[in-house]
KERO-600819 format. One record per residue (C-alpha): x, z, y; residue number from 1. Coordinates in pm, whole numbers, plus 50000, padded with zeros to 5 digits. Layout:
# KERO-600819
      X      Z      Y  resi
      X      Z      Y   NUM
...
END
This chain:
# KERO-600819
      X      Z      Y  resi
  49995  50004  49998     1
  50150  49902  50336     2
  50211  50166  50614     3
  49923  50252  50832     4
  49895  50480  51142     5
  49756  50828  51152     6
  49470  50690  51346     7
  49363  50435  51101     8
  49415  50705  50803     9
  49192  50946  50993    10
  48905  50686  51030    11
  48932  50620  50651    12
  48917  50965  50559    13
  48644  51047  50825    14
  48819  51339  51024    15
  48925  51374  51377    16
  49262  51263  51465    17
  49337  51602  51627    18
  49255  51772  51292    19
  49449  51527  51095    20
  49774  51569  51312    21
  49738  51947  51274    22
  49714  51935  50900    23
  50020  51703  50883    24
  50228  51967  51112    25
  50128  52249  50877    26
  50248  52023  50584    27
  50580  51969  50750    28
  50547  51607  50850    29
  50705  51455  51159    30
  50409  51264  51297    31
  50298  51380  51643    32
  50057  51113  51777    33
  49774  50894  51638    34
  49992  50571  51670    35
  50261  50700  51437    36
  50293  50527  51097    37
  50277  50719  50795    38
  50419  50602  50438    39
  50274  50643  50099    40
  50519  50940  50004    41
  50399  51124  50328    42
  50047  51054  50216    43
  50130  51227  49870    44
  50293  51513  50050    45
  49987  51567  50274    46
  49755  51535  49962    47
  49956  51804  49773    48
  49926  52043  50080    49
  49560  51987  50119    50
  49504  52059  49754    51
  49721  52398  49756    52
  49540  52510  50070    53
  49200  52447  49900    54
  49313  52648  49575    55
  49379  52342  49366    56
  49687  52318  49123    57
  49952  52044  49139    58
  49881  51698  48960    59
  49558  51627  48794    60
  49459  52009  48718    61
  49135  52125  48815    62
  49090  52368  49127    63
  49215  52716  49046    64
  48946  52900  49261    65
  48594  52806  49398    66
  48408  52946  49693    67
  48018  52961  49688    68
  47821  53006  49995    69
  47464  53066  50041    70
  47235  53123  50336    71
  46869  53166  50321    72
  46624  53224  50622    73
  46273  53355  50609    74
  46007  53492  50819    75
  45829  53834  50789    76
  45519  53916  51008    77
  45516  54279  51090    78
  45196  54441  51185    79
  44839  54283  51165    80
  44608  54134  51414    81
  44704  53912  51717    82
  44965  54141  51848    83
  45184  54122  51532    84
  45544  54026  51559    85
  45728  53759  51349    86
  46077  53862  51238    87
  46340  53613  51131    88
  46536  53737  50807    89
  46863  53560  50747    90
  47068  53645  50422    91
  47418  53527  50383    92
  47603  53531  50052    93
  47977  53431  49984    94
  48144  53456  49644    95
  48505  53348  49547    96
  48573  53267  49187    97
  48940  53241  49056    98
  49021  53044  48745    99
  49215  53205  48483   100
  49405  53045  48201   101
  49253  53229  47911   102
  48947  53044  47777   103
  48731  53379  47728   104
  48797  53466  48079   105
  48654  53115  48184   106
  48338  53184  47979   107
  48310  53522  48125   108
  48343  53399  48482   109
  48096  53104  48406   110
  47830  53368  48289   111
  47906  53586  48580   112
  47830  53277  48812   113
  47501  53201  48618   114
  47409  53581  48646   115
  47477  53551  49011   116
  47275  53255  49060   117
  46984  53403  48854   118
  47012  53721  49058   119
  46988  53505  49382   120
  46687  53321  49242   121
  46524  53656  49134   122
  46584  53799  49505   123
  46442  53480  49646   124
  46132  53493  49433   125
  46095  53875  49507   126
  46134  53781  49886   127
  45857  53511  49853   128
  45629  53734  49657   129
  45667  54001  49926   130
  45592  53746  50215   131
  45278  53643  50026   132
  45177  53978  49967   133
  45219  54065  50352   134
  45038  53762  50436   135
  44747  53839  50193   136
  44728  54204  50337   137
  44734  54066  50707   138
  44432  53830  50623   139
  44249  54109  50453   140
  44307  54344  50740   141
  44190  54073  50987   142
  43884  53998  50762   143
  43816  54365  50755   144
  43833  54421  51128   145
  43608  54130  51193   146
  43347  54243  50968   147
  43372  54595  51110   148
  43337  54453  51451   149
  43044  54247  51345   150
  42887  54564  51195   151
  42941  54767  51495   152
  42801  54499  51713   153
  42499  54473  51497   154
  42448  54843  51497   155
  42493  54860  51877   156
  42235  54568  51925   157
  42005  54755  51684   158
  42056  55087  51879   159
  41984  54903  52227   160
  41694  54743  52083   161
  41543  55074  51923   162
  41630  55255  52262   163
  41428  54976  52463   164
  41142  54991  52228   165
  41138  55363  52253   166
  41157  55354  52636   167
  40882  55097  52650   168
  40666  55283  52413   169
  40728  55598  52627   170
  40658  55424  52954   171
  40326  55278  52792   172
  40224  55631  52665   173
  40299  55783  53021   174
  40095  55508  53206   175
  39797  55552  52956   176
  39822  55921  53001   177
  39797  55876  53380   178
  39527  55647  53369   179
  39330  55896  53136   180
  39396  56168  53382   181
  39271  55967  53676   182
  38968  55867  53510   183
  38891  56221  53406   184
  38963  56358  53766   185
  38746  56076  53892   186
  38444  56153  53651   187
  38480  56512  53740   188
  38461  56447  54113   189
  38137  56235  54056   190
  37989  56493  53858   191
  38027  56759  54097   192
  37909  56546  54381   193
  37611  56485  54197   194
  37537  56843  54114   195
  37599  56935  54471   196
  37363  56693  54623   197
  37028  56735  54443   198
  37098  57113  54432   199
  37096  57138  54785   200
  36781  56937  54826   201
  36584  57164  54567   202
  36738  57476  54727   203
  36623  57337  55071   204
  36282  57286  54936   205
  36196  57620  54816   206
  36494  57842  54671   207
  36805  58019  54777   208
  37025  57808  54988   209
  37121  57706  55327   210
  36801  57717  55542   211
  36934  57975  55766   212
  37245  57759  55849   213
  37240  57545  56183   214
  37212  57170  56194   215
  37559  57176  56373   216
  37724  57368  56069   217
  37585  57136  55829   218
  37727  56834  56018   219
  38058  56993  56036   220
  38053  57065  55646   221
  37956  56700  55597   222
  38235  56561  55820   223
  38503  56795  55631   224
  38373  56661  55292   225
  38371  56304  55399   226
  38743  56360  55549   227
  38854  56509  55208   228
  38688  56205  55011   229
  38872  55966  55243   230
  39204  56146  55210   231
  39167  56130  54841   232
  39099  55758  54842   233
  39383  55710  55067   234
  39630  55881  54841   235
  39503  55657  54549   236
  39545  55346  54753   237
  39881  55439  54888   238
  40055  55378  54567   239
  40010  54966  54615   240
  39965  54943  55000   241
  40219  54740  55197   242
  40412  54971  55445   243
  40551  54804  55774   244
  40933  54860  55804   245
  41033  55107  56068   246
  41358  54917  56134   247
  41436  54541  56143   248
  41603  54415  55812   249
  41947  54266  55854   250
  42031  54013  55589   251
  42372  53851  55506   252
  42296  53482  55507   253
  42538  53253  55311   254
  42595  52931  55502   255
  42754  52605  55364   256
  42899  52330  55574   257
  42556  52186  55622   258
  42221  52320  55589   259
  41853  52207  55666   260
  41620  52422  55898   261
  41391  52495  55609   262
  41653  52623  55377   263
  41801  52836  55668   264
  41470  52990  55737   265
  41430  53080  55366   266
  41763  53251  55350   267
  41668  53471  55644   268
  41331  53526  55506   269
  41140  53407  55812   270
  40927  53137  55875   271
  41068  52796  55971   272
  40864  52777  56299   273
  41049  53086  56419   274
  41376  52919  56351   275
  41253  52613  56546   276
  41139  52818  56839   277
  41463  53008  56856   278
  41674  52677  56843   279
  41430  52543  57119   280
  41506  52835  57336   281
  41868  52775  57286   282
  41828  52404  57399   283
  41818  52220  57065   284
  41500  52044  56960   285
  41489  52017  56573   286
  41244  51939  56294   287
  41189  52151  55976   288
  41381  51888  55748   289
  41672  51827  56011   290
  42031  51882  55877   291
  42232  52131  56103   292
  42619  52190  56073   293
  42761  52547  55993   294
  42867  52647  56332   295
  42523  52571  56492   296
  42358  52776  56200   297
  42605  53058  56251   298
  42485  53091  56610   299
  42123  53082  56509   300
  42160  53354  56239   301
  42346  53565  56481   302
  42083  53511  56747   303
  41813  53617  56503   304
  42008  53958  56432   305
  42153  53870  56081   306
  42506  53875  55949   307
  42675  53534  55872   308
  42882  53472  55544   309
  43046  53146  55553   310
  43087  52942  55235   311
  43327  52673  55163   312
  43171  52336  55006   313
  43391  52363  54699   314
  43342  52738  54640   315
  43116  52664  54328   316
  43394  52430  54199   317
  43662  52698  54260   318
  43446  52958  54060   319
  43394  52724  53782   320
  43782  52681  53739   321
  43833  53053  53759   322
  43579  53105  53481   323
  43728  52866  53268   324
  44082  53000  53317   325
  43962  53329  53231   326
  43841  53245  52896   327
  44146  53009  52835   328
  44332  53279  52642   329
  44442  53264  52286   330
  44730  53179  52054   331
  44901  52848  52132   332
  44935  52606  51846   333
  45101  52280  51825   334
  44860  51972  51839   335
  44852  51599  51746   336
  45006  51359  51986   337
  44750  51129  52189   338
  44905  50777  52172   339
  44792  50485  52381   340
  44861  50121  52272   341
  44914  49918  52573   342
  45055  49561  52636   343
  44975  49208  52736   344
  44671  49045  52590   345
  44701  48882  52267   346
  45029  49067  52187   347
  44892  49217  51884   348
  44788  49571  52016   349
  44457  49597  51812   350
  44612  49420  51497   351
  44876  49687  51492   352
  44642  49949  51520   353
  44439  49776  51236   354
  44737  49806  51002   355
  44775  50169  51060   356
  44391  50234  51047   357
  44346  49989  50738   358
  44050  49851  50931   359
  43947  49537  51087   360
  43858  49627  51450   361
  43974  49294  51616   362
  43741  49068  51431   363
  43460  49238  51586   364
  43581  49200  51927   365
  43429  48938  52148   366
  43678  48649  52191   367
  43951  48833  51987   368
  44024  49062  52276   369
  43959  49422  52338   370
  43718  49492  52637   371
  43664  49879  52568   372
  43893  50179  52521   373
  43874  50246  52151   374
  43972  50611  52034   375
  44090  50667  51665   376
  44171  50976  51494   377
  44436  50871  51213   378
  44568  51084  50936   379
  44895  50922  50843   380
  45136  51004  50574   381
  45355  51134  50869   382
  45086  51364  51032   383
  44783  51337  51243   384
  44796  51094  51540   385
  44508  51005  51786   386
  44538  50639  51915   387
  44392  50477  52234   388
  44363  50122  52218   389
  44344  49968  52572   390
  44245  49616  52689   391
  44534  49390  52800   392
  44333  49149  53026   393
  44410  49159  53382   394
  44067  49271  53463   395
  44102  49601  53299   396
  44379  49747  53527   397
  44162  50075  53594   398
  44102  50118  53211   399
  44467  50088  53138   400
  44562  50339  53417   401
  44286  50589  53284   402
  44437  50549  52927   403
  44774  50641  53058   404
  44666  50932  53220   405
  44485  51079  52929   406
  44778  51021  52687   407
  45102  51192  52556   408
  45299  50889  52439   409
  45263  50518  52533   410
  45328  50249  52262   411
  45414  49926  52457   412
  45358  49634  52253   413
  45563  49335  52330   414
  45549  48999  52142   415
  45897  48905  52002   416
  45824  48535  52060   417
  45664  48584  52409   418
  45858  48858  52580   419
  45762  49015  52922   420
  45444  48937  53059   421
  45231  49058  53374   422
  45026  49305  53183   423
  45342  49421  53035   424
  45498  49512  53348   425
  45185  49662  53483   426
  45170  49895  53159   427
  45537  50016  53243   428
  45432  50098  53587   429
  45109  50296  53476   430
  45336  50502  53220   431
  45599  50586  53466   432
  45327  50677  53738   433
  45171  50915  53478   434
  45510  51055  53353   435
  45449  50958  52997   436
  45741  50856  52771   437
  45748  50502  52620   438
  45797  50369  52291   439
  45833  49985  52265   440
  45711  49827  51964   441
  45858  49456  51947   442
  45565  49294  51736   443
  45549  48972  51561   444
  45889  48996  51418   445
  45773  48767  51110   446
  45757  48445  51340   447
  46039  48214  51354   448
  46053  48213  51732   449
  46093  48601  51734   450
  46387  48714  51973   451
  46410  49088  52001   452
  46721  49060  52212   453
  46529  48873  52474   454
  46287  49124  52490   455
  46540  49404  52525   456
  46711  49219  52822   457
  46385  49152  53009   458
  46282  49515  52954   459
  46631  49641  53068   460
  46564  49447  53383   461
  46258  49654  53446   462
  46454  49980  53395   463
  46348  50036  53042   464
  46680  50081  52861   465
  46705  50093  52472   466
  46861  50364  52287   467
  47122  50146  52129   468
  47234  50046  52489   469
  47268  50391  52623   470
  46905  50461  52733   471
  46628  50682  52621   472
  46374  50444  52507   473
  46308  50379  52147   474
  46272  50019  52043   475
  46120  49934  51696   476
  46068  49594  51557   477
  45736  49565  51372   478
  45506  49307  51230   479
  45131  49395  51232   480
  45085  49102  50987   481
  45334  49205  50730   482
  45372  49573  50791   483
  45731  49564  50864   484
  45863  49875  51079   485
  45526  50060  51065   486
  45666  50358  50903   487
  45975  50362  51156   488
  45717  50332  51451   489
  45520  50640  51317   490
  45850  50831  51287   491
  45928  50741  51633   492
  45616  50864  51754   493
  45624  51207  51586   494
  45980  51225  51695   495
  45900  51191  52054   496
  45586  51431  52029   497
  45827  51708  51871   498
  46043  51665  52175   499
  45748  51686  52400   500
  45636  52027  52228   501
  45258  51944  52257   502
  45051  52291  52246   503
  44694  52364  52292   504
  44473  52690  52232   505
  44206  52590  51976   506
  44029  52932  52038   507
  43962  52840  52413   508
  43633  52669  52528   509
  43657  52301  52498   510
  43820  52082  52775   511
  43857  51712  52773   512
  43822  51379  52924   513
  43582  51095  52891   514
  43721  50789  52733   515
  43393  50592  52742   516
  43018  50610  52789   517
  42718  50412  52732   518
  42336  50409  52709   519
  42178  50370  52361   520
  41826  50276  52345   521
  41754  50492  52068   522
  41967  50799  52135   523
  42005  50810  52515   524
  42340  50862  52689   525
  42639  50874  52446   526
  42972  50968  52587   527
  43320  50924  52380   528
  43515  51253  52452   529
  43880  51318  52381   530
  43921  51693  52350   531
  44259  51801  52501   532
  44243  52169  52473   533
  44002  52416  52303   534
  43737  52355  52053   535
  43399  52162  52123   536
  43131  52294  51902   537
  42792  52171  51829   538
  42535  52320  52068   539
  42778  52404  52369   540
  42660  52354  52717   541
  42889  52090  52875   542
  42958  51980  53245   543
  43101  51627  53241   544
  43145  51491  53596   545
  42812  51470  53762   546
  42641  51511  53433   547
  42539  51827  53226   548
  42357  51902  52908   549
  42386  52052  52557   550
  42562  51892  52260   551
  42272  51791  52044   552
  42485  51574  51820   553
  42861  51521  51755   554
  43011  51215  51583   555
  43350  51129  51476   556
  43491  50768  51507   557
  43336  50683  51187   558
  42985  50775  51289   559
  42987  51078  51074   560
  42826  51408  51223   561
  43067  51696  51274   562
  43018  52042  51393   563
  43338  52105  51582   564
  43613  51904  51733   565
  43967  52064  51805   566
  44228  51938  52034   567
  44341  51582  52019   568
  44025  51477  51856   569
  43794  51195  51992   570
  43425  51247  51945   571
  43101  51093  52055   572
  42870  51344  52194   573
  42467  51314  52273   574
  42250  51533  52485   575
  42367  51472  52838   576
  42124  51387  53109   577
  42310  51065  53216   578
  42598  50832  53151   579
  42931  50998  53294   580
  43191  50780  53450   581
  43485  50694  53232   582
  43796  50936  53327   583
  43543  51236  53430   584
  43662  51573  53294   585
  43455  51752  53033   586
  43424  52127  53052   587
  43235  52375  52830   588
  43034  52613  53038   589
  42900  52952  52919   590
  42581  52923  53141   591
  42341  52631  53150   592
  42210  52737  53486   593
  42564  52727  53653   594
  42629  52374  53483   595
  42300  52241  53628   596
  42405  52389  53977   597
  42754  52224  53991   598
  42617  51900  53865   599
  42325  51886  54132   600
  42604  51970  54386   601
  42851  51691  54268   602
  42562  51457  54268   603
  42460  51553  54619   604
  42827  51531  54741   605
  42848  51177  54563   606
  42534  51078  54755   607
  42679  51167  55103   608
  42996  50960  55004   609
  42786  50667  54905   610
  42583  50696  55229   611
  42900  50694  55419   612
  43031  50411  55244   613
  42717  50206  55314   614
  42726  50289  55677   615
  43086  50162  55704   616
  43005  49858  55512   617
  42718  49793  55740   618
  42958  49814  56041   619
  43220  49594  55878   620
  42966  49341  55817   621
  42835  49349  56161   622
  43187  49279  56295   623
  43246  49006  56042   624
  42908  48841  56148   625
  43034  48847  56500   626
  43335  48661  56415   627
  43142  48390  56193   628
  42893  48372  55934   629
  43007  48483  55596   630
  42829  48364  55289   631
  42747  48615  55019   632
  42687  48587  54653   633
  42451  48883  54548   634
  42478  49007  54204   635
  42290  49241  53974   636
  42523  49371  53703   637
  42434  49568  53389   638
  42682  49634  53120   639
  42700  49823  52776   640
  42946  50086  52883   641
  43092  50248  53185   642
  43450  50128  53132   643
  43351  49761  53129   644
  43106  49819  53441   645
  43425  49965  53629   646
  43634  49678  53534   647
  43380  49411  53635   648
  43286  49561  53963   649
  43667  49579  54046   650
  43729  49217  53944   651
  43420  49072  54140   652
  43496  49255  54443   653
  43845  49098  54449   654
  43695  48759  54440   655
  43635  48557  54746   656
  43808  48507  55085   657
  43706  48535  55469   658
  43418  48279  55435   659
  43247  48370  55091   660
  43234  48709  54911   661
  43063  48874  54619   662
  42826  49164  54681   663
  42732  49393  54377   664
  42371  49478  54483   665
  42294  49704  54202   666
  42502  49807  53890   667
  42444  50024  53589   668
  42463  50097  53203   669
  42223  49976  52960   670
  41964  49696  52932   671
  41815  49474  53203   672
  41480  49629  53314   673
  41189  49501  53527   674
  41335  49725  53830   675
  41653  49520  53806   676
  41460  49202  53806   677
  41249  49288  54121   678
  41579  49402  54290   679
  41724  49066  54216   680
  41403  48884  54342   681
  41413  49086  54682   682
  41787  49043  54727   683
  41805  48676  54604   684
  42065  48785  54359   685
  42195  48660  54020   686
  42137  48897  53723   687
  42456  48934  53504   688
  42425  49125  53157   689
  42759  49214  52979   690
  42680  49273  52615   691
  42310  49373  52709   692
  41972  49216  52710   693
  41664  49198  52924   694
  41336  49369  52805   695
  41009  49175  52788   696
  40874  49297  53138   697
  41217  49183  53280   698
  41200  48844  53097   699
  40841  48767  53233   700
  40966  48842  53585   701
  41254  48613  53543   702
  41065  48332  53401   703
  40788  48331  53649   704
  41018  48355  53948   705
  41267  48126  53798   706
  41557  48381  53864   707
  41902  48307  53757   708
  41989  48547  53460   709
  42297  48501  53229   710
  42434  48690  52941   711
  42813  48739  52882   712
  43038  48897  52609   713
  43370  48813  52746   714
  43477  48940  53092   715
  43669  48644  53207   716
  43374  48407  53145   717
  43202  48607  53433   718
  43482  48592  53659   719
  43532  48207  53609   720
  43158  48154  53652   721
  43160  48353  53978   722
  43458  48171  54102   723
  43266  47833  54049   724
  42984  47981  54229   725
  43186  48094  54542   726
  43354  47742  54539   727
  43006  47593  54552   728
  42918  47810  54854   729
  43229  47689  55039   730
  43090  47331  55024   731
  43324  47050  55114   732
  43547  46940  55399   733
  43602  46590  55563   734
  43951  46477  55520   735
  44116  46166  55677   736
  44282  45911  55438   737
  44513  45643  55567   738
  44386  45313  55375   739
  44627  45055  55565   740
  44862  44995  55816   741
  44900  44652  56018   742
  45222  44578  56259   743
  45177  44390  56570   744
  45401  44073  56585   745
  45251  43895  56890   746
  44966  43925  57136   747
  44747  43631  57240   748
  44504  43635  57546   749
  44150  43484  57493   750
  43911  43443  57784   751
  43624  43557  57561   752
  43785  43805  57335   753
  44060  43958  57546   754
  44386  44056  57377   755
  44427  43948  57016   756
  44693  44111  56823   757
  44866  43886  56558   758
  44947  44125  56284   759
  45102  44156  55939   760
  44955  44409  55698   761
  45251  44610  55579   762
  45071  44871  55370   763
  44740  44919  55195   764
  44440  44733  55304   765
  44271  44683  55666   766
  43894  44724  55662   767
  43693  44590  55962   768
  43422  44863  55938   769
  43666  45166  55945   770
  43826  45337  56235   771
  44172  45287  56375   772
  44441  45436  56584   773
  44716  45240  56777   774
  45070  45397  56735   775
  45354  45313  56959   776
  45692  45463  56868   777
  45493  45684  56607   778
  45270  45823  56900   779
  44905  45770  56905   780
  44819  45588  57216   781
  44441  45499  57133   782
  44195  45593  56870   783
  43869  45368  56835   784
  43725  45081  56628   785
  43786  44705  56539   786
  43613  44450  56733   787
  43716  44172  56504   788
  43913  44097  56228   789
  44018  43727  56133   790
  44221  43538  55885   791
  44279  43201  56064   792
  43956  43104  56220   793
  43725  43308  55974   794
  43596  43645  56009   795
  43675  43862  55719   796
  43583  44220  55608   797
  43930  44310  55469   798
  44281  44188  55476   799
  44531  44305  55188   800
  44900  44396  55203   801
  45138  44104  55292   802
  44875  43890  55459   803
  44877  43785  55817   804
  44556  43854  56031   805
  44427  43863  56385   806
  44289  44206  56520   807
  44075  44241  56833   808
  44073  44611  56936   809
  43745  44715  57091   810
  43770  44850  57452   811
  44136  44829  57457   812
  44350  44545  57594   813
  44690  44714  57609   814
  44816  44613  57267   815
  45190  44512  57265   816
  45435  44356  56996   817
  45569  44643  56768   818
  45272  44875  56788   819
  45125  44975  56450   820
  44743  44972  56393   821
  44656  45248  56134   822
  44339  45215  55960   823
  44176  45536  55822   824
  43857  45664  55662   825
  43686  45998  55614   826
  43666  46139  55254   827
  43470  46447  55150   828
  43703  46694  54953   829
  43543  46996  54759   830
  43690  47319  54888   831
  43852  47605  54662   832
  43896  47950  54717   833
  44252  47920  54772   834
  44224  47642  55042   835
END
């Protein structure tokens, strides 16, 4: 073997050069640097030294000693319940065995090693049993405590119910006794009065009595008795009579940023007329339904002698957030990653997801493209992953941005034969804006034109650097057709999720985001929710954007009913009072009344914003009309889901220019109804249905009034048709087209016709009935018409290129040799939105 350097030997052996030099120094060899050469003899010397240092004998003998090391790590949970501590137990063992020359000693040593190994295995088994026993005891303790708590809760509820029943019974008995006592007293008084009256009459007629008393005394006695009777009746009625307050009642009135006069009067417990009168004396004339600001309301409240409590508009929202944070406690656990598949249209996003799901989703998509955000919960061999499949068409920008905000990892699918495209770059921007890590899947590797290096170069130009180039982005070559690289892609996803340390609290109230929503004819509003934290249970009261309700049914992505959904699980829920907007936050609320209150507050706030936008739009249209008439295409738009509605409205509003525009008069989710048809009739609008149909009453109006109603299932078909309609509104414009040029060679004078130009047609054709221009040194000196066009002595209608002719210019006699006569005509050209 030829001589090699120390550095080459170190590479072959697989050890650092510094360590190799140190070992050679200990062996007594002269080499001091990696570039020094080493001979075969020096190699043998180094090998012998290393064997001696490792306890091996010279030559081919077996090692004289061996060292065994073992390290085991386990966890023990000390104490039960939530506050139990987890203790890491690490056991390290090291044994050195020396070989002896006597054969029995070898056997003894071998048996000792076997005994040591058996002993270690026995210790591991005992440790495992102890851990299992502790875990079982902990679970039994938790179960016992839970049963004990439930029992105590049931006993407490029974005790409270019994106490309430006892109290109600005692109150009922007391009320009955009081009524019975009052009845007996009334009967006793009535009996005494009856005995007293007739007795006096009889005694007055002939017996003992009061004949000796005077009339005045009798009248006084009657008045005293009447006064006592009135006093008794007054005492009986005093229990239910209204007593006028002796001092004015001062109330604390909560004032929001805006309030109506009627509501202000109700909060002060006075009549609205009094508030109107007080404001009239202050110099403000208002009506009962007029809205006043917080400052004016504060002055009125103080003027009427009450205290003011100012309330922020978002105070109810702050209280909701505080309540949710108060219940958001529990043990944090790791959760599955939420992965969004993004990329350019037709780069294989859905096909890649189909291979992972073993389903055929793309075949059901209209036009072979994804037009909704699909949410899938997938159990792979590498763990659980939730996938969101976003559309790739340019009109779905808002849907892709929403997908990036709701996700943990973005898989950017790039076709290996197509490279970087506009939606690819847009997806990179969305993921960077949301701070979400990227995993690039280079798809279609099974094609002959596949060029992954080109993809890497183009991505690196957009600051997405591959790992093998020193960056932090994983590039995985895959094929959705053959399944190449799918396992590596899943490993990359799980590796990225481990680095992110994704956690959630399953015991907390559910919290998530709306992926999509639609209006189902048989089931009502249906919302697709991605649970991000906590657990969403069947029967929970939820607040979703401006909508609220109770979860009446919950389905997974395969339309199977489930009762609970934990973190990173997409579900469809039924029971909301309307279709929420895609991207709205979902919160589980303990109190249904509070959910309704917050939803109504948000709806009112949205209504105010909508009115403000309408006012601004009217003002903008006013100024536009002052500058010139702007043609408008009115549209009534109905779609199947909220995401498509949002994408279509955004795409239609982007169409048009300063002369024509699209105005979405009405939009919504669900089928086309009679109201939509009447609105289209009143506003002279076109009805567009995207994956929805009109009902019978709407069809009758459309047919009788001959409205324009169209159905679509692919979004860019709508955009193309609207573009054509706007182009039709633009009309056409008249453009000039030069049809011929004649050069004046000489000028002849005629007493009848004036100046006649002898010309040669040098370009195109000269027509007699078209307009002309006279050019001198390429400057227009006259524009008018031809008076005559002759070929020799004959009048002709046209003269072609290369032919001489005589031209008489009408109303112009200053034609000179060398002038050019340019013949042109007007041509109508259809205008486009870009022109």
